[in-house]
C-alpha positions as CSV (number, residue, x, y, z in Angstrom):
1,M,146.5,140.4,171.5
2,K,147.6,141.2,168.1
3,V,146.2,138.4,165.5
4,A,149.1,137.8,162.8
5,A,149.1,136.2,159.4
6,P,149.7,132.9,158.9
7,E,153.1,131.6,158.0
8,P,153.6,129.9,155.4
9,S,154.0,126.5,154.9
10,S,157.5,125.1,155.0
11,V,156.4,122.0,153.1
12,S,155.7,122.5,149.6
13,W,152.2,120.8,148.7
14,H,150.4,119.6,145.6
15,D,147.4,121.6,144.7
16,E,145.3,118.5,145.7
17,T,146.8,118.9,149.3
18,T,146.7,122.4,149.5
19,V,143.0,122.8,149.3
20,L,142.4,120.4,152.0
21,H,145.1,121.9,154.5
22,G,146.5,125.0,153.5
23,D,144.3,126.4,156.5
24,A,145.1,124.0,159.1
25,S,147.5,126.5,161.3
26,L,144.4,128.5,161.7
27,S,142.4,126.0,163.4
28,I,140.8,127.1,167.0
29,D,139.3,124.1,168.1
30,R,138.8,120.2,167.7
31,S,136.9,120.6,164.7
32,V,137.6,119.0,161.2
33,V,135.2,121.1,159.4
34,P,135.8,125.1,160.4
35,P,132.9,126.8,162.5
36,I,131.0,129.4,160.6
37,H,131.5,132.6,162.6
38,Y,128.3,134.3,162.0
39,S,128.9,137.8,163.8
40,A,129.1,140.7,162.8
41,T,131.2,142.4,165.8
42,Y,133.3,140.6,168.7
43,R,133.8,141.4,172.4
44,A,137.0,143.0,173.8
45,D,137.5,142.0,177.5
46,T,139.5,145.0,178.2
47,A,140.0,148.4,176.9
48,E,143.6,147.8,175.9
49,Q,142.4,144.7,174.0
50,F,139.8,146.9,172.2
51,A,142.2,149.1,170.8
52,D,144.6,146.5,170.0
53,M,142.1,145.0,167.8
54,A,140.6,147.9,166.3
55,N,144.2,149.2,165.8
56,T,145.3,145.5,164.0
57,P,144.8,145.4,160.0
58,R,142.6,142.5,159.0
59,H,142.0,141.5,162.1
60,P,139.5,138.6,162.3
61,G,138.1,138.9,165.5
62,F,137.0,143.2,165.4
63,Y,134.4,143.5,163.3
64,T,133.1,141.5,159.8
65,R,134.0,144.4,157.5
66,Y,137.3,144.5,158.7
67,G,137.7,140.5,158.7
68,N,135.8,137.1,159.9
69,P,137.7,133.7,160.9
70,V,136.1,132.2,157.6
71,H,138.1,134.4,155.5
72,K,141.0,134.1,156.8
73,H,140.5,130.0,156.3
74,V,139.6,130.9,152.4
75,E,142.4,133.5,151.9
76,A,145.2,130.9,153.1
77,I,144.3,128.4,150.9
78,L,144.1,131.1,148.0
79,A,147.7,132.5,148.5
80,G,148.9,129.1,148.8
81,L,147.2,128.3,145.5
82,E,148.2,131.4,143.4
83,Q,151.6,131.3,145.4
84,T,151.2,135.1,146.9
85,E,151.7,136.2,150.3
86,T,148.2,136.7,151.1
87,A,144.9,136.9,150.0
88,L,142.0,139.1,150.6
89,L,138.2,138.0,150.1
90,M,135.6,140.5,148.8
91,A,132.1,140.0,148.2
92,S,132.3,139.6,144.3
93,G,134.6,139.5,141.5
94,M,133.9,143.4,140.6
95,G,134.0,144.3,144.2
96,A,137.6,142.7,144.0
97,I,138.9,144.2,140.9
98,S,137.1,147.7,141.5
99,T,138.2,147.9,144.8
100,T,142.1,146.8,143.7
101,I,142.0,149.7,141.2
102,L,140.6,152.4,143.0
103,A,142.6,151.7,145.9
104,L,146.0,151.9,143.4
105,V,145.0,154.9,140.9
106,A,144.5,158.1,141.6
107,K,143.5,161.7,139.8
108,G,146.0,162.6,137.3
109,D,147.2,158.8,136.7
110,H,147.1,156.8,133.7
111,V,146.2,152.8,133.3
112,I,146.3,150.7,130.3
113,A,143.7,147.8,129.8
114,Q,142.8,145.8,127.2
115,R,140.1,145.6,124.3
116,K,138.5,142.5,125.5
117,H,137.6,142.2,129.2
118,Y,134.8,141.1,131.1
119,M,132.0,143.8,130.0
120,S,131.8,145.3,133.8
121,T,135.6,145.5,133.9
122,S,135.7,147.2,130.3
123,K,133.4,149.4,131.9
124,L,135.1,150.7,135.2
125,F,138.0,151.7,132.6
126,E,136.1,153.3,129.8
127,E,133.3,154.9,131.8
128,V,133.9,155.2,135.9
129,L,137.7,156.1,136.2
130,P,137.3,158.9,133.8
131,R,134.8,160.6,135.8
132,F,137.6,160.7,138.7
133,G,140.4,162.0,136.2
134,I,142.2,159.0,135.5
135,E,142.6,158.1,131.8
136,S,142.9,154.6,130.3
137,T,144.4,153.2,127.1
138,I,142.9,150.4,125.6
139,V,145.1,148.1,123.5
140,D,145.0,144.5,121.6
141,Q,145.7,142.3,124.2
142,T,147.6,139.6,122.0
143,D,150.0,142.5,120.5
144,T,152.7,143.0,123.5
145,E,153.8,146.0,121.8
146,A,151.0,147.8,121.8
147,F,151.3,148.0,125.6
148,A,154.6,149.0,125.3
149,A,153.6,151.8,123.1
150,A,150.9,153.1,125.5
151,I,153.1,153.6,128.3
152,R,153.5,157.2,129.7
153,P,155.4,158.8,132.5
154,N,152.4,158.7,134.7
155,T,151.3,155.2,133.9
156,R,150.9,153.6,137.1
157,L,148.8,150.1,136.8
158,I,148.0,147.5,133.8
159,M,145.1,145.5,134.1
160,V,144.8,142.0,131.5
161,E,142.6,139.2,132.0
162,T,143.7,135.6,130.5
163,P,142.0,133.9,128.8
164,V,139.2,136.5,128.5
165,N,135.5,136.6,128.6
166,P,134.2,135.6,126.0
167,T,136.5,135.1,123.3
168,L,139.0,133.2,124.8
169,S,141.9,135.2,123.6
170,L,145.3,135.2,125.7
171,T,147.6,137.8,127.0
172,D,151.1,137.0,127.2
173,L,151.6,137.2,131.1
174,Q,155.4,136.8,131.5
175,A,155.8,139.9,128.5
176,I,153.7,142.2,130.4
177,G,155.3,141.4,133.5
178,D,158.6,141.7,132.7
179,L,157.4,144.7,130.8
180,A,155.9,146.7,133.7
181,K,158.2,145.4,136.6
182,A,161.0,147.1,134.7
183,R,159.2,150.8,134.8
184,G,157.5,150.4,138.1
185,I,154.5,149.9,137.1
186,I,152.0,147.7,138.8
187,T,150.3,144.7,137.2
188,V,147.1,143.2,138.0
189,A,145.6,140.1,136.4
190,D,142.0,138.4,136.0
191,N,142.4,135.0,136.6
192,T,138.9,133.9,136.8
193,F,138.6,132.1,133.5
194,A,141.9,130.2,134.1
195,S,141.8,129.5,137.8
196,P,145.3,129.1,139.5
197,L,145.0,125.1,138.8
198,N,145.5,125.7,135.2
199,Q,147.5,128.9,135.4
200,R,149.3,131.0,137.8
201,P,150.2,134.9,136.7
202,H,152.1,135.8,139.9
203,T,154.6,133.3,139.0
204,L,155.4,134.9,135.7
205,G,155.8,138.0,137.0
206,I,152.4,139.6,137.5
207,D,152.1,141.6,141.1
208,I,148.1,141.2,141.6
209,V,145.6,138.2,141.0
210,V,142.2,138.6,140.7
211,H,139.0,136.5,141.1
212,S,135.7,135.8,140.8
213,A,135.5,133.3,143.3
214,T,131.6,132.6,142.1
215,K,133.1,130.4,139.4
216,Y,135.7,127.5,140.1
217,F,136.5,128.1,143.5
218,G,132.7,128.1,144.8
219,G,132.2,125.7,142.3
220,H,128.1,124.9,142.7
221,H,126.8,127.8,141.5
222,D,125.4,129.1,145.0
223,L,127.3,131.8,146.0
224,T,128.9,135.4,144.8
225,A,132.2,135.8,145.8
226,G,135.7,137.8,144.6
227,A,139.4,137.6,145.8
228,V,142.5,139.4,145.4
229,C,146.1,137.7,145.7
230,C,149.0,139.7,146.2
231,S,152.1,140.5,148.5
232,E,151.3,141.7,151.9
233,E,152.3,145.6,151.3
234,L,149.7,145.5,148.4
235,A,147.1,144.0,150.4
236,Q,147.4,146.5,153.3
237,K,146.2,149.3,150.3
238,I,143.6,147.4,148.8
239,W,142.4,146.2,152.1
240,S,142.1,149.9,153.3
241,M,140.2,150.8,150.4
242,H,138.1,147.7,150.9
243,I,136.8,149.0,154.5
244,T,135.8,152.1,152.9
245,L,134.0,150.6,149.7
246,G,132.3,147.8,152.0
247,S,132.3,145.1,149.3
248,V,132.1,142.2,152.2
249,L,131.8,139.0,152.0
250,S,128.9,137.2,154.6
251,P,130.5,134.8,156.7
252,M,128.2,132.2,155.2
253,D,129.6,132.4,151.7
254,A,133.0,132.6,152.8
255,W,132.4,129.1,154.6
256,L,130.4,127.4,151.6
257,L,133.4,128.8,149.6
258,L,135.7,127.2,151.7
259,R,133.5,124.0,151.4
260,G,133.8,124.8,147.7
261,L,137.7,125.0,147.5
262,R,138.1,121.4,149.0
263,T,136.9,119.9,145.9
264,L,138.5,122.3,143.4
265,S,141.4,120.1,142.3
266,L,139.1,117.3,141.6
267,R,136.7,119.2,139.6
268,M,139.0,121.0,137.6
269,E,140.8,117.9,136.5
270,R,137.0,116.5,135.3
271,I,136.3,120.2,133.7
272,N,139.6,119.8,131.8
273,A,139.1,116.9,130.3
274,N,135.6,117.1,129.5
275,A,136.1,120.9,127.5
276,L,139.3,119.3,126.0
277,A,137.3,116.5,124.6
278,L,134.0,118.3,123.8
279,A,136.3,121.1,121.8
280,Q,137.7,118.6,119.7
281,W,134.1,117.0,119.0
282,L,132.7,120.7,118.4
283,E,135.5,121.3,115.7
284,Q,134.7,118.2,113.6
285,H,130.8,119.2,113.6
286,P,129.4,120.1,110.4
287,Q,127.0,122.9,112.0
288,I,129.9,124.7,113.6
289,E,131.5,127.7,112.1
290,N,134.2,128.0,114.3
291,V,135.6,126.8,117.8
292,F,137.5,128.7,120.1
293,Y,139.3,127.1,122.7
294,P,143.0,127.5,123.7
295,G,143.7,123.7,123.8
296,L,143.1,123.1,120.3
297,P,145.8,123.5,118.1
298,S,143.2,125.6,115.9
299,H,143.4,128.5,118.4
300,P,145.6,131.2,117.0
301,Q,147.6,131.4,120.0
302,H,147.8,127.6,121.0
303,A,151.7,128.0,121.5
304,L,151.3,130.8,123.8
305,A,148.6,128.6,125.8
306,L,151.2,125.6,126.3
307,R,153.6,127.5,127.3
308,Q,151.7,129.8,130.8
309,M,149.0,126.9,131.1
310,K,148.9,123.6,132.7
311,G,145.0,123.2,131.4
312,F,142.8,124.8,129.7
313,G,139.6,125.6,131.6
314,A,136.1,124.9,131.5
315,V,134.7,127.6,128.8
316,I,134.4,126.9,125.3
317,A,133.3,129.5,122.8
318,Y,131.9,128.6,119.3
319,S,129.6,129.9,116.2
320,L,127.1,128.1,114.7
321,K,125.9,128.4,110.6
322,G,122.8,129.9,110.4
323,G,123.1,133.3,112.0
324,F,121.5,134.7,115.3
325,E,118.1,132.6,114.9
326,A,119.6,129.1,114.6
327,T,121.7,129.9,117.8
328,S,119.0,131.0,119.9
329,R,117.3,127.8,118.3
330,F,120.0,125.5,119.3
331,V,120.5,126.9,122.7
332,S,116.8,126.4,123.8
333,S,116.8,122.7,122.3
334,L,119.6,122.2,124.9
335,Q,118.1,119.7,127.7
336,L,121.5,118.7,129.7
337,A,123.3,122.0,129.2
338,T,121.3,124.8,131.4
339,H,120.8,127.8,129.7
340,A,122.2,130.4,132.3
341,V,124.8,132.9,133.0
342,S,128.1,132.0,135.2
343,L,130.8,129.1,134.8
344,G,133.4,126.9,136.6
345,G,130.8,125.2,138.4
346,V,129.8,121.3,138.0
347,E,126.9,121.9,135.8
348,T,127.5,122.8,132.3
349,L,126.0,126.3,131.4
350,V,125.5,127.5,127.9
351,V,124.4,131.3,126.8
352,H,123.5,132.9,123.6
353,T,126.1,135.7,124.1
354,A,124.9,138.2,121.6
355,A,121.1,137.7,123.2
356,M,122.6,138.0,127.0
357,W,124.4,141.3,126.5
358,A,122.3,142.8,123.8
359,S,120.7,145.2,126.5
360,T,123.7,146.4,128.1
361,M,126.2,146.3,125.0
362,T,125.8,148.6,121.7
363,E,126.2,146.6,118.6
364,A,129.9,148.6,118.3
365,Q,130.6,147.3,121.5
366,M,129.7,143.8,120.8
367,S,131.6,143.9,117.5
368,T,134.9,145.1,119.4
369,A,134.7,142.5,122.0
370,G,134.6,140.1,119.1
371,I,130.8,139.0,119.8
372,E,128.9,137.7,116.8
373,P,125.3,137.3,116.4
374,N,126.0,133.5,116.5
375,F,128.4,133.0,119.6
376,V,128.0,130.5,122.1
377,R,129.5,130.4,125.5
378,M,129.5,127.1,127.2
379,S,131.1,126.2,130.6
380,V,131.5,122.9,130.6
381,G,130.6,120.9,134.0
382,V,131.6,117.5,135.2
383,E,128.4,115.3,133.7
384,H,129.7,112.4,131.5
385,I,131.4,113.5,128.2
386,D,129.0,111.2,126.3
387,D,125.9,112.8,127.5
388,L,127.2,116.0,126.7
389,K,128.0,115.3,123.0
390,A,124.6,113.4,122.7
391,D,122.7,116.5,124.1
392,L,124.7,119.3,122.0
393,G,124.5,116.3,119.0
394,R,120.3,116.5,119.3
395,A,120.5,120.2,119.7
396,L,122.5,120.6,116.6
397,A,120.5,118.1,114.4
398,S,117.3,120.0,114.9
399,L,118.6,123.2,113.1
């Protein structure tokens, strides 16, 4: 028997309800919590049934590289949040991005990306795609006209990321979506730094929305996963590439991701409030040189942020007076904020950005990405805001 994709709910739910009940139609027993289906392969009773399973795209009960019942629960919720027809799960955010791009472009094609992307995304466009005869043009994401000027007859795809890692510059999603649709160009947006609770690129005209689900969706720094949200037609193309490249999310990580999603709305409400309050506090501190946060009126694209975002997310970037050494001492002096990579979880994390990427980026690449020696990236968690301020205050006072 063929396994059909779940029908979208006819009820328009709020996000708080979607994360709890968006997968209800997929329940196969009386369990309140869906079970983990920890099997790599599944039994067929007849040759006919086996052929049907093998030839049904994204079948959740054939072979876990093709799909898994737990994947379907998560995908239903993510599609509901991003307001797309469907979603795909993969083993990491970069797995999702790389698979999506490689599924949609070929030798002789041209793609456009922005100058400031997550480091590995930039390397994909600048170093990997050229090896396969795919040209990339890199433009300033804050300049919509630069995207328009870069379009060629063979342009097949535009990739954007907003807010961008780590400088929190923004891309005008509506403008890029309109520009691309008028020319038949596919658009992809990395929505990791915002989350669909703060920003929905698809509703602004973007075709495909990708995520590092490791971040807000998981929410507890205990899994690695990626997601692609798009139409059924595009998902079929991406899935076909996915089963070839094999960036498969394990059933256990998918189940942890499902559990994390249940509290996404609660966590994001606190995270948004904490990050805005902390950004405002940092902006007034005498040891801070600059604060970059879309929710601040001082952000050069604050008006755009108000237009396309409902909240501004966990990540604050700021620079300290005193240069590289002072910044290093500051990060080492923090007691509550954890010195670790990643973002979007319940704990506040902090990194000295220049120190983190010194071994993988040249000084020129860091300069292009806007990473200064005194640059700090902080992902604000759900701790009490007064405790976070006290921790940062103590560390800043020691400089």
